[in-house]
N, C-alpha and C positions, 0 to 999 in steps of 0.2 A: 464520573461514573460514567453519566449517559455516553453509549453508543454514537459520537456524531456521525458515524459513517451511515448512520442505520437512521437517528432521529432527527439528526440535522441534511436531510437531505434537501429539505423545503428551502432553507437558508444558503446551504451550499449552490444551488439553483440558481438563488437571485445574485449569487457570489462569481455567478458566472465560473465554477472554480472545475465542473465538469469539464475532463480533457484539458483542463489550464495548468502549465505549469507556474506554480505563485514562489516565485524568486525570491528568495529572502535576501536579508540584508547580507553583507559580505563581511568578512571577520573585521576584528580589532586593528589585525595588523595591515599593510599594504599589501597586495599580491603581484609580485613584482613577473608580469609577465611581459610579453616581447610580442610586436607586432609584424605584421609583411604584409605584402599584394602580390600577389603572384602575377603575371604580365597578362593573364585571364582574366583576370579580377574576383577572385577566388581569396577569401582574405582568412592569414595565419592568424593563429593564437596559440603561443605556448606558455606554459610556466611550468617554472621547477620544484617538487617536492618528492624526496627522497626519505620520506617518512616509513611509507613502506614500498616494496619494491613492486610497484604497479603502474601502469598507465590507463587514464580514459582518454575516448577519442568521442568529442561530442563532434557530431557534424551537421551543425544548424544550415537547412533551407531555407528561405525568408519567403514560404509560402504557408498559408494554412486555410480552413474554411473560410475565411472572409475574401480570398481571392477566388473562389468558385464561382460559373454559370448556375444565377439562382436554379433554374431547372438541371444542373448537377449537382446536386447537394450531397455533400460525401465523396467528392474524389479526390479530395487531400488528404485524406483518410484511406481511403480505398492505396494510396499509391503508399502508404505506408505498410500497407500488406503487399502488394507488388511488388513494391524494393527488396524484399528478402525470396523472392522468386528466380532468382539465376537468371547470366548471362549466355553469352556463346561459349562459353567456357568453364560456367558453373551452374549445377542441377538447381531444383527448388529448394532442396535442404543443405546445400553444401554450406552458405554465408552462416546458419546457426554450427551446422556440424564442424567446421574448422573453428572457430572461435569455442566453441567449448572443448575440442581436444586437446589446447593448450590451457584449460582450467580459465577461463575466460568468460564473457557470460556478453549478451547484448539485448537490446528491444530496442524499440522506437515509440511516439508517442505522435500525436496530432493534437493543434490548439489551433485557436481564431486566427491566428496570426503567423504561426512557425510549424515546422514538421521537423525533428529533432530524430537523431540513430544515435543512439549511446552505447560504447563498447570498452568494458574496462578489462584487460588482460597481464597476465604479466610482464612489468618493464621491455624484456628481451624478443617481446612479439610484436614488434610496434609496426614492425615496416609489414606483419601478417594483417593487421585492421585496416593502414591505409592500402595495399595492393586491393581489398576487398572492396572499400568504399568506393575509389579510383573505378574500379569493373564497372559498377551499378549504376555509376555517374555518367560513365561515356559507352557501355555495352548491355543496360539491359535489355533483358526479354521480355516482350511485350507479345503476348498471341494469345488467343482465343481459350485455347486449355487454361491457361493461367488465371485469366481473367474468368472464367465460368465460375473455378475453384475458389478464390480468393471470394468473390463475390457471396457466394454461400456462406463461407466461415465470417463474412460481414453480416450478413444477414440473420447466421446464429449470433452474433454479438450484440445486434441494434433487438433482438426478442429479447435476450439476457437483461438489458437494459428495463426493456417495459413490461417484463413477468412480475418484479418484485414491488413492495413498496412503491407508490410516487410515481410508480412509470408513467413517463411521458411529460411529468410536470414541466421537465426541463424546456420542452418545446415549446410548451404555452405560455411561462414564464420567459423566456426572451422574444419571443414574438409580441409581448406585450411593453417591456422594455426597448426595444430595436423596432421601431417601423419601417425605417426608412435601409440603414447601415446593414449590410451582409451578417454585421453581430446577431441577426434577428434568428439565426440557427443555428442549431449544436455541430459540431464535427463528425459526428457520428453519421447522418447524413440521412436518408431516405431511400428506402429500398426499389420504391416506383421509379427513382432518376436514375437510380446506376440500372436496375434493369432495360431501361429506355438507352441506355450509353452504350457505344460501339468502341470495339477495341481499338480505332484510328482516331477516336476522342481521345482515351486515354494514353495514347503517344503524344499524340500534338501537348498535350499540359505537360508530360515527362519533359519534352524535348525544351519546351516553356518555361518552364519555375526549378527544373532540378538540372540546373547548368551550372557552372563554374562560379560564375559572375554572380549569382544569386545565391553563393556558398557562404558558409566561415567554417572557417575547419578550427576546434579548440583542442589542443594535447596537451594534456595535464600530467604528471607524475615523474617516477621517475628517469626523468632522459634530459641532456641537457638541452640548452635553447638552440644551439646553433645543429647539433642530430637533427632535433627533430625538424628546424625549418629546412634545412636538406633534404631530407627522407620526403617531406611532404611538395617542396618541387618536384620532386624527379617523381613519385606518384601522379602527381596533378597539374604539374606545369603543360602538360602536353595535350591535354584535354582542352577544346576551342570553345570559347565565348558563343551565347546567343545572345541576339537583343535582347535590352535590358525588357525584363516582362511589365506587363502593365500594374498597374498599382490602384487600389481602392481610392477615388477621390472625395467620395461622397460622403458626406458626415451628417451625422445625427443631430437635426436641430433638440435645441434644449426644451423640453414642458412648458407648455406658456398656461399650462393651470393643472391644479392637483387632480389626479384621478384616483378612483378606488374598484380594482376588478374581483371577484370571484373564481379563482379556477376551479371549474367542476373537473376531480379528479376519480374515479371511480376506484380506487386502491388507497386509499390514506386513513391506516390504522387510527392518527390523531390529526385532531384538529390542529393547524399553525398561522401563522401569522407575522406578516413582515412589511417595512417601510424601507423602500428603497429610492435611493437620489445619484440621478449623476456627477460625476466627478470628473474624474481628470484623464488625461493618459498614462502613460508608463514614465514619460519621462518629464513630464510635469513638475517642477518645484515642490507643489502643494502637496505633492503624494504625502512626504514623511509627515506632515500635521496634520494630515487626513488618516494616517495608520498611525501615529500617537491618541486621536481623536477617536477612534476605533476600539482602541486598547482600553480605555479611558469609560466608555462606553457601554460596551460588553465583551469586551475583548477575552477577561478574566473571572476566578469564580469573585474577588470582590470588586469587581464594575458595578457600576453604577444600574445599570438593567438588571444586572445578576441577582443584588444583592434587595432589588424592588420587586421584581416579576418572580423569583425563583425560591429565594432565602424569608423573603418578611411574609408575602401576599400571597405566595403561593399557587398563583395565577396559571406558571409555566412550571415544566421538569426539565428546561434547555433554555438558555438565549443565548444570542453570538451574533456580534456585531465584527465587519471586516470592510476593510475598503481593498476592490482588487479593480487594479490596472493593466489592461489590453493596451496595446501600439496605440489605438487610435481613439479612444473612450476609456472609462472608465465605472463604478459603480460604490456608495457606500449602503450596506444594507444592514437593518437592524430586525432580527426576528426571534420569532418563539414558540417554541413547541407547547401545545397548552396542555395544563391537567387533566390526564382523561378524569371523565364523569361530566359531570354537567356542566357545559359548556360555555364557555366565558369570553368571548370574540370578543365584544364590545369594551367589554374591559381591560382584557389582554392588550386591544391596541390604544385604548387609552392612554395605558401605565407609558407604553413605548413613546405615543407620541408628548406625553413629560415630560421622561427622559432628554428625549432632542430637542425640545423647547428649553429644556434647564442648561441643558449644555450649551445653548447659544444663547441664552439669556447673560449668565453668569460664567465670570473665570472659572476656569479649574482651581483646583487646590495645587502650592505646592507639591505638596507628598504625591498626591494625583501623577502629576507630570513625570516627579522624580522614578515612580512608579512603570508608566511608561516606556521611558527613555530605558532605565532599565532592561525591561522585558525585551525593548529589541536591540538594545548591548547585546545581550544571551544570544541571540539568534547570530547577529554577527561572528560573537566565539564558537558554536555550535558548527556556522556552518565551516569552520576551518578541521572540524573533525576529520572530512571525508575529501577525497580528490576530486569524487562526482562533485559535490555540491561546491567546492570552487568552479569546477567547469560549466557547470550549469549558470551559477551567477558571473561569468567572462560573458558567455554567450548571450544570457540575454540583454544585459547592456549592448554586446555591441551589436547587435543586429535588430533588440525592440526597443531599447534606446538610442542607439546610432552612436555610443561613444563608452570605448571597454573602460575608460577611466574615469566612470563613474562608482564604481566598486569601491575605488579606493577615496572615493570624497564623501560616503555618506559618513562617515561616523562623527568627522566633524558636525553635517548637516542635523545629524539627530540633538548633537549636546546643544547646537545654536538654535534651537525655536524653545519659545518662551511661550508662557500661555496666552500673550496678547495673539499670538499666529495661532493656537486652537480656536482660539472664539472668533478671528477674521474670516476664518476657515472652516469654522461651523457656520456663522452669519451667509455665508458666501454659496456654500455648499448646500446645507440641510435648509433648503429653505421649503416650507409648509407650502407654498403655492407652487411646488413643483415636485412634491412627492406623489409618489407609485406605491398604496395598499393593497396588500395583496391579502385574501382572505382561501386559506381551503379547508373548509369545512369534511369531517370526519365522514366517509362513506367506504364502505365496506362490499357494496354493490359487484365492483369487478374481483373479489376473492370466492364468491358463491352463486354466480351469474354460470351456468353449464355452456353457456352459448359463447361464452366469451373467446373469440380472435382480435386477430391484426389484420384491419382491413387493407395493410399496406401486402400481406399475403396476396391478395387478389389480382395484385399488377400483374398485368402479361410482361413475358419480356419480348418487348419491340424492337430492342437494337439489332441490327443485322449481324450476321457472327460475319468475321471476315476468313476468309478460306485459304488465301494466297500471303501470308504476313511476310512481311522485307525481313532482310537478316536482321540481328539486332546493332542499332549502334545510333549514336548521336550524329545528324550531319555534321562530316568533316573530321570525325574522329577516327585518330591511324596511330594505334600503339607505336614506341618507337623502336628501334631494330635491336636494341638491347633490353628492353622490360621482359620481365620475367614472365616467363609462359604459364607457370603455376604459381601460388602462393607461396612469398618467403616463410618459413619457419623455422624457427631454433628449435633445442631442444630443452627438457625440463630446466628450471636454475637449483641450483641448490641453495639449502634453506635447514635448519633446525626445528624439528616440529615442539620441541620443547617450550611448554609455557613457561616466560621468565618473568618470575612473583620472588615473593619474599613472605616468610607467615611466622609465626609465633601462637601463643596460646597463652591469654590472661587468665590469672589466678581462678575465676567462677566457671573458666571451662571453655570461654567463646573463643574459640578458633579463630584469628584475623589472617587475612592476607593483603600485603599488599603488592602492584602492579603499579610502577612506574613510568610516566608514560610526559616528557615535557614541552612535545608538539605544539599544544593549545592549555591557554589556562585555566583550565575546566576541570573537575574530579566530580569522582560519582562515587556517593556511598549507599553499601548496598549490604541487608541484613536480611541471609535467607533463612528460610526456616525446614525443617526436613518435613514438617506436617504442611499438608494441603487438604483440597477437598476429598482425598481420598477415606480421611480421618473423620469425615462428618460423623457424625450419631444424625444430626437434622441434614436432608439435603440443603445447600447454600451457605450453610454457615460458615467458612472458610472466606467464602468469597464475599460475604456481607460483612463480617466481621473486618477483614483487610480493607474495605472500600469505609468504613466506619473512623478508622485513624487518623483522619485528616481532619475530623469533622466535630472536632472538641478535644485539647487536655486539660491536665490540673493546671495548668497556668493559660491558655488563652483558649475560650470558645469558641466554637467554628469560625464565624464573622473576624475574629480577630489575629486564630492561626493564619487563614488565607489571606490577611490583609500584611501577617510579614513575611510570606512565602514570598508574597506576590512583588510586594516593595521592593525586593532583595533578590528578584530575577531567582528565586531558588524552586527547584521542581520538587513535588515530596509525591512518589508515587506508592501505591500499593497496591498488593495483588496477589487471589489464590489461584493456582494453576489445580489441574488433579492430583500432580504429583507433588509439588512442593509451592513454597507461600514466599514472595520478597515484599521487604519495604525498602523503598529506597529515595535518595535525594542527589541532587546532583546541581550544581552550582560552577559560577566562575571563579578562579584560585580565592580572590580576595574575600570570599562571603562562604568562608571554606566552615571557619567557626558556629558561625551561627546557622547553617545549614545543620552541622552534628549535633547543635544543641534540639534545633526542631525536632532532629529526625528521633534524638533520645526521649523528647518529652513522649511524641507521637507512641512511640514501642511500650515506654516504660508507664506514662498516664494517661492513657485514653478514657473517655469519661464513657461512650456509649449512652449518648445523651436521648434519651427517648425523641424531643421532637427531632432530633437529627435522623433517627434512626426512623421515624415516619418518614419524612421529608426523601429520603433514601430509597426506602420501597417505594414511595411513590413514582422514583425515577428507572429505580431498575424493573417496575412494571409496567411502565409507557414503553419502553424497552424493547420488553420483552413480546408487549402488544404488538411492537413493529416486527421483532424479529418472527415469530410467530406465523406471520403472511406471508415471508421469503420462502420460496422455493425452494433454495439450496441448503435451509436452516433447517426445514422441515425435514429434508433428506437425509444429513448428518443425524439427526436424532434420531428418526426411526433404526437407521442402522447400528449406531452404537446401543440400540436397546435389543434390536436383536442380535447381535454378535456377540452382547457380555453378559446379558439378563440381568444376573442380581449383582455381579460385580460394579464396583465405583464407577468404572470408566462406560459404566451404559448411560450416564448421564453426564452433565455439561458439570464445571465449577460452579457455574451462576444457577443452576438447578433451575425449576420450571415456575410457573406461577401460584401453582398451589404450593409448593415448595415454600417460595417468597412469603407467600402470604400468612406460610404457619411459625414464620421467625419470630422471636420477641430478642429485645436486647438482653435479656439474661441467657439468650441460646448464644449469643455474641461473647458474653462477658465469661462464659463455661469456654469457649474456644479457646478464647485468649490465654486463658488460665491455665490450660492445661496444655498447649502445644506452642506456647512463644517461651522459651525458657533458652538461657546462655547454652545449656549444653546439647540442646540442640539445634545448635543455630552454628550461621558461619558468617562472619563481617568481612567486606571485601572493602578495599580502598582503594580505587584507579584515575589515573589520572596524573595532573602535575602536582604531585608530593612526593615528599622523602620518609622511608621507613619510619626514622624515629619521630617525624612530627604525624604519620598516621598514627603509628603506637599509642602516643600519647592519647590523639583525640580517641581513640576505642575505649581508651580508660578514663578517659573525663567521659565520655557518654555512656557508657555499658557497664563499666569497673563495680559499679555497685549492684547491678544485676543479679538477684539470685535466683535458683532452681529451687522448688519447695517440692518435697517430695518425691515420688517415685517418679521414673520416665511413664510415659500415659503410653497404653498399647490399644491398637486397633485391631481389628479381625480384616480379612477383605476375602470374599464369597471367592467361591471357583466361578471362572466364564464357562456357561453351557458346552458340552459339545454339539459340533453345528451337525443339525439331520442335513435331508435330503433335500438340493438344491431347490426353492422356494422364492416366488417374485412377489415381494409386498407392494400394494401398489396404493399410496394417498392421494388418496381422493380431492385434487384443486386443479377448478378451472384454469385456462389457459394454452396459450397456442406452441409454447415450449415447456419440453420435461425435463426434468433433471434425473442422475442415471446415478448408483452407487451400486457396485459387486465388490463384496469384503469375505474374507475366511481369515481363520485366528492366524497371528504371526510368529515371531519371536522377541527376546530382549536382543541388549547387547552383550548380554554373560552367553547365548548362544553361542557354541562352536561354528554355527552358520555364518554369525554375524556380519564379519568384514565380507562375505561372499553375497550376503544381503545387500551393501552398499552396492556390489557390483554391477550386480542384476536387476535393482530397481531403477539401477541409473537407466539402464539401454533399454527397459521394457518401459516405463514412462516418465522418468527424469528428468529429461529433455527434449526439446521441440522437434528433433530428429530420429526421436526416442521409437521403438517399433510402434506403441500402442499412439502415440500421437500421428505420424506421420500413415497410419492406418487412417483414421477417422477425420483426419484435420486436411491434411497434406494433399494424402490419395483421393477420398472418397467426399471431402466438403464437409461434412457433418457437422460439424461444431467448432469452436471457437478455438478450444484447447479441450485436449483428455490427457490427465495425467495421471501416475497409480506405481506402484511399489511397496517396499514393506516400511513400517515404521515400529520403530524401538522404545518402548513407555519401560516406568520404571517396574512397575508391574506386573507385564504383559505386551501386547503387539499386534498389529494386526498389517496386511496383506488388502492392499483395497485400490478401487479404479473407480474415478469422478470425471464425468461430465455433463453435457447435456446436449440436445437437441430439437428440433420439430418433432411434434407429435408423430407426424407418418412416416419420420425417423429411427425411431425410438428401437424397434426388431432391428431393424437390420445395424444400429449404433452397436444395442447388448450382445447380440450376436458377434460382430467385429472384435467388438471388445474382448469378449470370454474366447474367440478363437485364438488373441494374442496371449491371452492367460495360458492356453491346453501350450502356443508355442515354445514359452517360458520355461515349461516340463520337458518339450521334445526336440525343439530345435537348438541346439546349440549355440552360442556366440561364436560366430564367426571370428577370426585373426584381428582383423580391422576393428567390428564392432569391441572386440575386449579393450585392445589395445585402447583407442578411446577415450574410455569409459575410464579408463585406468589413468588414463594422464588427465582427464579432465579434475578426476577427485584429487591428485595429488598437485598440478598446478595451481588448483583453486585454493588452495590450503592455504596461503599467507597470503592473498588478497582479500581472505573473511575472515583476517586477524588484523586489519587495518587498526586499531582502534583499541584501547585498553579495558575498554567497557565488553570488547568481545572474547577478549581474553578470561576478563575473569567470567564469561558464562562458561567455557573450555574449564574452569578449575570447578567450578562449581558441579558441573556434570561430575567429575571428576571424584568430588566430595560425596552429592549427594547421592550417587551410586554403587559406593565402595570400589571402583574402580581403584586400578592400579594408578601408581604414580606416571609412568610413563606410557600412558595407556595410548596415547594420539602417536606416538614412535610407534607401537605396537599397530595399531589402526594403518596408518600409510605400509608400513612391512607388511601385513596382512593385506591389501587391497592388490597392494603390485603382487604377493604372493599367490595369488585368485587367480586359478586356473578355470576352463571350461566346463571341466566335469563339475568342480565345485559347484558350479551356478546352478546346473540341471539338476546335479544331486540335490541342493537346494528347495530347487522347486518340486520336485518329486516329492521328497519329503512333506513338505511344509502345504502346497495345493493339492487339497482335492477336488476336482471337476463333478464330482457329485456331489458335493455340499457345500455349494454355494449360496452366500447370502447377498439375491438382489432387490435394490430399495428402486421404485419408479415414484417419482411425483409426478402428476400429471393427471389429467381430466380421465376418469374408469371411464366413461360411457364410449369415450373414443378408443382407448386404449386395453380393455381388458382382453376381449377377444382375439384381438392380433399377439397377445401377449401370452396368451394359453399352448401356442404349442412349441414355445421357450423350455416351460417351466410352469408348474401350480402356480393360480394366482389367489394371492388375498387381498382383497379390498381393502384398508383401511380409512376411516375418515379424518381429514385432517386434522379437527379438534381434539381427538381419538388416539392418536397416534401415540404408538405403545410399541 
């Protein structure tokens, strides 16, 4: 239940997962890949997968933050940005634009050891991606203007990381773990280092590391090996290699004694504690027993540390243990988020140490080892669901482990591990004499300090500007005579948007749908309810009710239920959104009957135990303590309340602290009794299953379920009519502000909905959209800006979302408002309109790569009462949308005199600068309404 992204930030830091690609183990079948090496040293790996008409192209450069000059931290990450800025033939948004217009998506990430660019496109557009990647490998444009703009963008990304709860913890923790190795700093970098850099330094970094002999290309998807290898040679074979780049040779010595450190963080809503041990590099064979050990120790809800600290002693609201390996080093960390209230830091650390000692002293039980292995085997199967995951696994093995074949040897390696191996690894690596213990005490000083700022912002720009840049291109790069002058692109692929499924209805009224897909031995069972948080009589009731379903049934208490699920690697989740709720279980095929039985238990015989309810309440309240200090959370919350008034959409499904405190187990029982009934539910089985088996399974699990009484009804309050434009300034210290702008929108049944999909996309739905082009690409005000129409079941909204440093807030708001007005007044050009349409049409098939995605389509049709041919009409409607329809919709829905504007930032700094834009109402963060 605990939001790990927020609550386990501390543990994640210990595990180096910020910016890290945590590659999971490969699937249970072999990946039938092919390898080749071009004459220039570039490695090519291809994988055929015709399950969906898409192809993923990953380009791995063997360079990360560890390869940087210690005085230029952030160079590798800087290049992740610079690589999208164009060449002598491409403009600053062209890479994104070309990919988007064919229905693809692209991104990149920088870690400690690698920088990776990822693109997924319709399979017939492979040449387009290869041309674009070859362009920036050989003729990247690196000039002062691009560097100045992207440095501003990176600075905003850096401020974003520092602005929320536990901001800055990552750096402090890494500096304690590593004293010598360059893993001691995070990939995001430092503002003063980038401000001291010059463009020639950047160009030298690119020349040295972004060469073909330091790159590995992965092509995975619906393309034959021979074709992919031939195309790779055509587009990359001519690029000259560079001398092999220098490699990091320093190694971090093992600790000579235990250490304990207190990390002073001035924005820590919850106290946290952790114990870390250095382990192994990625390619070390001990990685697998350490992964299994971490699962047993604290990887799942039935793990030792979770049972002890969370379920039994209630010392913590969350526990996590993971073993994360980098190319040259690794770490296992066990951490806990301590229960709010009276701090029991010492007791928590003592309990963690006790569990570490216990796993060192005694062999793990056979059932524990079986459970851990099953969890890993499940990961192997789920990785086969997406072609992008297969490509990532191959890339990580080839680049970071030095051997792509490792992806096909892990299944046997997992099965061979014994309890003796686990104990040996525990004794060898979890040595108390080499333990690093962390303490983070609760500290809210940073959230209330009106003078809080980022000292890095004071650093001057000292890098010497370059006034006469050389022409783009690496030394010796000359395009072949027959090389395409422009990106090769194909027309759209033919496909049928009709979801393929079968359906029936049980005697009790429960509708059953079956989506067959035998690509992987994996099945998802999902029971969807028409009731959601919109029908809460007490806010938060639906979300808490769904969260309680796995905390005890008529046959199993919470402990036994978790043990049964996790031993057999069955994932059961239950959550309520505003418009509906869902309970789902997924598993490998041979656990299907057990999964259906446990799902049935959770739905038909939940106990809503008062003890478990109180534990859950503590966890939810702890999560809210963290969320309520997050500037983005405060912005979204204030916007909902101002836009929707008394309408249910004014709150989140989880609700707020006072709402959660007011809930009782009886409230949950009442909600479930009223809204969980077969005639208000829809059951779907998707994956490796046949219709007959699925129907029999549904009958066995839910055939006896009966509805009692009349269907409940719930009245929905109307949203208020928007008043004159107003700025609501939520007062919160910091050097960066969150910005939201909104107006009421439309639902899917509005005649302008198809036009809203088109207009919203070219307005703010892509990197090259009008909004992002203005605020990020041209002005460098933000790391990202997005916006457009969102249609929901009972309403909709038009929103803009971004963030920027405080002194740029008025400029960012004015620029965003100008783009909103432009959506009304400036019709899309022919290319803008056509490129948007081709993106929507071209991405449709790839977005439905898995049977689980098809389930989502079917539930949309069911829950909103849409016609069975809705998706055919959607694509036809998009194709038929013209410029007049887009501007007509904008003029009808966007009243520029009635904007709701929310800013979260320091009122003392911002209020006066915002008043020329619109009247300002200051709202205290703790009282935001």
